[in-house]
C-alpha positions as CSV (number, residue, x, y, z in Angstrom):
1,X,5.9,-59.6,146.1
2,X,3.2,-56.9,145.5
3,X,1.2,-56.0,142.8
4,X,-1.0,-53.0,142.5
5,X,-2.9,-51.7,139.4
6,X,-3.4,-48.2,137.9
7,X,-6.9,-47.4,139.3
8,X,-5.8,-48.9,142.9
9,X,-2.5,-47.5,142.8
10,X,-3.1,-44.8,145.2
11,X,-5.2,-47.1,147.7
12,X,-2.7,-50.0,147.3
13,X,0.5,-47.4,148.2
14,X,-1.5,-46.0,151.0
15,X,-2.2,-49.4,152.3
16,X,1.2,-50.3,152.4
17,X,2.6,-46.9,154.1
18,X,-0.4,-46.7,156.7
19,X,0.1,-50.0,157.5
20,X,3.9,-50.1,157.4
21,X,4.2,-53.1,155.4
22,X,7.7,-54.3,154.8
23,X,8.6,-54.2,151.3
24,X,12.3,-54.5,151.8
25,X,13.9,-56.8,149.5
26,X,10.4,-57.2,147.9
27,X,9.6,-57.3,144.2
28,X,6.7,-54.7,143.4
29,X,4.8,-54.8,140.2
30,X,2.3,-52.2,139.4
31,X,0.3,-50.7,136.3
32,X,1.0,-47.0,135.3
33,X,3.7,-44.6,135.5
34,X,2.1,-42.8,138.3
35,X,1.5,-45.4,140.3
36,X,5.2,-46.5,140.0
37,X,6.4,-43.0,141.0
38,X,4.1,-43.0,143.7
39,X,5.2,-46.3,145.2
40,X,8.7,-45.5,144.2
41,X,9.1,-42.5,146.7
42,X,8.0,-44.8,149.6
43,X,10.3,-47.6,148.2
44,X,13.5,-45.4,148.2
45,X,14.0,-46.3,151.9
46,X,14.1,-50.2,150.8
47,X,15.6,-52.5,148.7
48,X,12.9,-53.0,146.1
49,X,12.8,-54.5,142.7
50,X,9.8,-52.1,141.1
51,X,8.7,-52.9,137.7
52,X,5.4,-51.5,135.8
53,X,3.5,-51.7,132.7
54,X,0.6,-49.8,130.8
55,X,-2.1,-52.6,131.7
56,X,-2.7,-55.8,133.7
57,X,-2.0,-58.1,131.0
58,X,1.1,-56.5,129.9
59,X,2.2,-56.4,133.8
60,X,1.3,-60.2,134.1
61,X,3.5,-60.7,131.4
62,X,6.3,-59.0,132.6
63,X,6.1,-60.7,136.0
64,X,6.1,-64.0,134.7
65,X,9.1,-63.3,132.3
66,X,10.9,-61.4,135.0
67,X,10.4,-63.3,138.5
68,X,10.8,-67.0,139.6
69,X,7.3,-68.7,139.5
70,X,7.7,-69.7,143.2
71,X,7.4,-66.1,144.4
72,X,4.1,-65.4,146.2
73,X,2.5,-62.1,145.4
74,X,-0.1,-59.8,147.3
75,X,-2.5,-58.1,145.0
76,X,-3.9,-55.0,146.5
77,X,-7.2,-54.1,144.8
78,X,-10.7,-52.8,145.1
79,X,-13.5,-55.1,145.4
80,X,-14.6,-54.4,141.7
81,X,-11.2,-55.7,140.7
82,X,-10.9,-57.3,137.1
83,X,-9.6,-60.9,137.0
84,X,-7.0,-60.5,134.4
85,X,-4.1,-60.6,137.3
86,X,-6.0,-63.5,139.5
87,X,-6.8,-65.5,136.3
88,X,-3.2,-65.1,134.6
89,X,-1.2,-66.2,137.7
90,X,-3.8,-69.1,138.6
91,X,-3.3,-70.4,135.0
92,X,0.6,-70.0,135.2
93,X,0.5,-71.4,139.0
94,X,1.9,-68.5,140.6
95,X,0.5,-67.7,144.2
96,X,-1.6,-64.8,144.3
97,X,-3.5,-63.4,147.8
98,X,-5.9,-60.5,146.9
99,X,-6.1,-58.0,149.6
100,X,-9.2,-55.6,148.8
101,X,-8.1,-52.1,150.4
102,X,-11.1,-50.1,149.1
103,X,-14.8,-50.3,148.1
104,X,-15.9,-48.7,144.8
105,X,-19.3,-47.1,145.6
106,X,-21.5,-44.9,143.3
107,X,-21.6,-41.1,144.7
108,X,-24.9,-40.8,146.6
109,X,-26.0,-37.7,144.4
110,X,-24.2,-39.0,141.2
111,X,-27.4,-39.2,139.1
112,X,-29.1,-35.9,139.9
113,X,-25.6,-34.0,139.7
114,X,-25.2,-35.8,136.0
115,X,-28.7,-34.9,134.7
116,X,-28.3,-31.3,136.1
117,X,-25.2,-31.0,134.2
118,X,-25.9,-32.6,131.0
119,X,-29.4,-30.7,130.8
120,X,-27.4,-27.4,130.5
121,X,-24.1,-28.3,128.7
122,X,-23.3,-30.2,125.3
123,X,-20.0,-32.1,125.5
124,X,-17.8,-33.0,122.7
125,X,-16.1,-35.9,124.7
126,X,-16.4,-38.1,127.9
127,X,-13.7,-39.3,129.4
128,X,-13.6,-42.6,131.5
129,X,-11.2,-43.7,134.0
130,X,-12.3,-46.9,135.0
131,X,-15.2,-49.3,134.1
132,X,-16.9,-48.8,137.4
133,X,-17.2,-44.9,136.1
134,X,-19.2,-46.5,133.1
135,X,-21.3,-48.9,134.9
136,X,-22.5,-46.0,137.5
137,X,-23.4,-43.5,134.6
138,X,-24.4,-45.3,131.5
139,X,-28.0,-45.2,132.0
140,X,-27.9,-41.3,132.3
141,X,-25.5,-40.7,129.5
142,X,-27.0,-43.0,127.0
143,X,-30.3,-40.9,127.2
144,X,-28.7,-37.5,127.4
145,X,-25.4,-37.5,125.3
146,X,-25.7,-36.5,121.4
147,X,-24.4,-39.3,119.3
148,X,-21.7,-37.3,117.9
149,X,-20.0,-37.1,121.6
150,X,-16.8,-38.9,121.8
151,X,-16.2,-41.4,124.7
152,X,-12.7,-41.7,125.8
153,X,-11.4,-44.4,127.7
154,X,-8.2,-44.6,130.0
155,X,-7.0,-48.0,129.1
156,X,-8.5,-51.0,127.4
157,X,-10.3,-52.4,130.3
158,X,-12.4,-49.3,130.6
159,X,-12.9,-49.4,126.6
160,X,-14.4,-53.1,127.0
161,X,-16.6,-51.5,130.0
162,X,-18.1,-48.9,127.5
163,X,-18.7,-51.6,124.8
164,X,-20.5,-53.8,127.2
165,X,-22.7,-50.9,128.8
166,X,-23.0,-48.5,125.9
167,X,-22.2,-50.8,122.7
168,X,-21.4,-49.0,119.5
169,X,-23.5,-46.1,119.8
170,X,-20.7,-43.8,120.6
171,X,-17.5,-43.5,118.9
172,X,-14.7,-44.8,121.6
173,X,-11.2,-43.6,121.6
174,X,-9.0,-45.2,123.5
175,X,-5.6,-43.5,125.1
176,X,-2.1,-44.8,124.2
177,X,-0.9,-44.7,127.5
178,X,-2.7,-44.8,130.7
179,X,-1.9,-41.1,131.8
180,X,-3.3,-37.7,132.0
181,X,-1.0,-36.9,128.8
182,X,-2.6,-40.0,127.1
183,X,-5.9,-38.4,127.7
184,X,-4.8,-35.1,126.4
185,X,-3.4,-36.6,123.2
186,X,-6.8,-37.8,122.5
187,X,-8.6,-35.0,123.2
188,X,-6.4,-32.7,121.2
189,X,-6.9,-35.2,118.0
190,X,-10.5,-34.9,118.2
């Protein structure tokens, strides 16, 4: 069985496709509808049970309620993966092996590019798609954004990252669903 999360979805699917991993007869559990669509295209060739949820906690609940506990799961993730899935599976005595398929790195010129942009623009909102995005930019944003700027989090984990790095200095809005439409809905209601 295979698990992939929203932020690692395309990396996890690419890893499966590029390495010609046989998922025939397997259960595949992913976070987010876009990741489900992406793996669904590849999985059409196979007999696959595909389930998805909006976030890691919901996905774990779905896995635990839908599949036998003796299933072994591969968890394709990045090097900064949160521990929600590994911790939940371990607590429920479900075997899980993490496979790091990509490394999250700060873009080389990010600080310079961000400072240059913030020197000439005033933003009403900034959207974060991952906790690492907050981690890599918080020190610059904290000093250069207006306190009226709204920070939009793609999901609950990202919102938690905003709270950790920026506290309550800004208004934080969380998307109802981790999709582009979820972001658009938040932005339209500012």
